[in-house]
ROTOR-406884 format. One record per residue (C-alpha): residue number from 1; chain; x, y, z; residue in three letters. Coordinates in steps of 0.2 Angstrom, whole numbers, plus 5000, padded with zeros to 4 digits. Layout:
# ROTOR-406884
   num   cadena     px     py     pz   residuo
   NUM        A      X      Y      Z       ala
...
# end
This chain:
# ROTOR-406884
   num   cadena     px     py     pz   residuo
     1        A   3933   5507   5203       met
     2        A   3936   5496   5216       ala
     3        A   3953   5484   5215       thr
     4        A   3952   5464   5218       thr
     5        A   3974   5462   5221       gly
     6        A   3972   5461   5202       asn
     7        A   3979   5474   5198       ile
     8        A   3985   5475   5181       gly
     9        A   3974   5460   5174       phe
    10        A   3962   5468   5161       glu
    11        A   3979   5475   5150       glu
    12        A   3987   5458   5151       glu
    13        A   3969   5451   5147       leu
    14        A   3967   5461   5133       arg
    15        A   3984   5456   5124       lys
    16        A   3980   5442   5124       val
    17        A   3974   5435   5106       ser
    18        A   3961   5421   5103       ile
    19        A   3959   5413   5090       val
    20        A   3939   5407   5082       lys
    21        A   3941   5390   5075       pro
    22        A   3928   5391   5059       ser
    23        A   3912   5386   5056       val
    24        A   3913   5368   5050       asn
    25        A   3927   5364   5068       ile
    26        A   3915   5368   5077       gln
    27        A   3902   5360   5070       met
    28        A   3914   5344   5072       lys
    29        A   3915   5348   5094       phe
    30        A   3896   5350   5095       gln
    31        A   3895   5334   5086       asp
    32        A   3909   5326   5098       met
    33        A   3905   5338   5114       ile
    34        A   3885   5330   5108       phe
    35        A   3890   5313   5107       asn
    36        A   3899   5311   5123       ile
    37        A   3884   5321   5132       leu
    38        A   3872   5306   5125       arg
    39        A   3884   5293   5130       lys
    40        A   3883   5300   5148       leu
    41        A   3865   5299   5150       asn
    42        A   3863   5281   5143       val
    43        A   3878   5277   5157       ile
    44        A   3869   5287   5170       glu
    45        A   3851   5281   5168       lys
    46        A   3861   5260   5166       glu
    47        A   3869   5265   5182       asn
    48        A   3852   5272   5192       glu
    49        A   3844   5252   5185       lys
    50        A   3861   5243   5193       leu
    51        A   3860   5252   5210       ser
    52        A   3840   5249   5211       leu
    53        A   3843   5230   5206       leu
    54        A   3859   5228   5220       arg
    55        A   3847   5237   5233       asp
    56        A   3834   5224   5229       thr
    57        A   3845   5212   5225       leu
    58        A   3860   5211   5241       leu
    59        A   3847   5213   5256       pro
    60        A   3836   5196   5250       lys
    61        A   3855   5187   5247       leu
    62        A   3861   5191   5261       met
    63        A   3847   5186   5273       ser
    64        A   3848   5169   5263       gly
    65        A   3827   5173   5258       glu
    66        A   3838   5171   5238       ile
    67        A   3853   5159   5232       arg
    68        A   3865   5160   5221       val
    69        A   3865   5141   5214       pro
    70        A   3883   5131   5215       pro
    71        A   3888   5129   5199       asp
    72        A   3884   5147   5194       thr
    73        A   3894   5153   5206       gln
    74        A   3912   5165   5202       gly
    75        A   3905   5164   5183       glu
    76        A   3906   5181   5173       val
    77        A   3900   5181   5157       ser
# end
């Protein structure tokens, strides 16, 4: 067996204790991760829509094809 520079690594790894969480904790963790991934998916889709909107509107604003009325400039809602 060839060594990769990790001489003694396997022996040290065997000394490490691994704790397996209860099924209840595993399920809670799974639920948390699922919710995070679902939220990330929603945010990703929203970012795609916003990017498309930006790519559509920005050239028109820059060229003067469309204008923002003066009374709404700078307002944030």
